[in-house]
N, C-alpha and C positions, 0 to 999 in steps of 0.2 A: 711499540712491544712488542718483544718478546719472551713469548714464553710452548712449552712443552707437556706433551702430553710421553710418556714412557713407561714401563715397563717397571714397574718394581721387579727391583732382582735381587739377590745376594748385595750383591754392585749401590746397592742404595736403600734396603730398607730398616735401614735406623735411623737412617736421616731422618725417612716417612714417622721412623713413631714418635721424633724427640721434639714434629711442630707438636705450636700448644695458642691451646685456646685465650682472650679475657672470661678472667671467669666467670661472668654472669652466661659466660656461656655453656659455661663445663657441664651442664648439665644437660643440655642434645646431647650428646651424642657419648659415643663407649668409646674410651681408647684406638687409637687407632689400629696398635698388634692384635685387637682381638678380629677385623675383619684379615688381617695377612695371617693368625694361625687359620682363620674360619677358610680361608680358600685350600689347604691342605688341602680337607677334604669338602673342597666343595667347586673341582676343576671345574667347572662353569662358572664361575666366580674371573674378572679381569682385572685388573687392580692398575695404578696407571701415581705416578707421585706426577705434582706442577709441577715442574723445574720454571726458573726465571731463567734464561742463559744458563750458568752449571748447578744455579744454588735450589731444593726442593724447598715450596714454599708453600707449600697445599698436597692435599692427596686426593682419588677417589676410589673410589670401586662401583663394576656395574654387571650383571649379570642378565645371558635370554633367561626367562621365566618358561624352566625346569618340570616342572609340579600343577598343571599338564604339561606339555610342551606346548606352546608359544612359541613358533623362530620369530616373529617378529614384531613378539611384547620384550624388553628389554625391563630391567631395574638398575632406573642407580640411589644404591644402598646407602650410598657414600657421597660427601661431597667436604669438605673442610679445606678451609685456607689460615696457614699459617695468623698472628696474631696481628704477628709486622703488617701484614700483606692485602690485607682487607681492606674494603673502601674507594684500594687506583683500580675495577677495574679488570685486572686482573681471574675473576668466577664468574668474568664475563666470558674473559678470550677464550677462558677452559672450558667453562660450557657449553660453548660454541664444538669446540676442539671432540667434545665427547658426542655431542651430538652426533657433527661427520661420522664417528668413527661409529657409530650404531649403526646409524643409519647404509652405514657401508659391510656393515654384514646381516645386512636384509630388517636389519628395526623400525619398525611401524610405527612406535608404539613408543612413551616412555612411563613408567609412574615412577613417586616414589610420596615417602611420607616423608611425616618428623611422628614421631612417637618418645615426647618429651617424660627424665624424669618426672613423676609425684614424690612432695614434699609429704613426712603424714605432718599433719597440725593435730 
């Protein structure tokens, strides 16, 4: 299984925003374009496209804690695979790759969270 993480650039950001989820998953994740836009104002954000061979199949974003600065604490705040590539082990492989990258950057702890949208009844 050849999975790679590559930096999000002007050459692949459009592929990242065209990734899709199943309808029942959509309320759990804002559009990838939001994270890409935020990264232009948050220089510590690290964005990665998840590739299977030469095809973008997912997107993730992480950052070091900067308020207050904690160089050993990282946040994995975006992680998604296109619906057509879920359930095949690609997410596990991508998660292992980003953990390795964070460790190389000096990270010792990784936090993540889910903030699902609520529906008014």
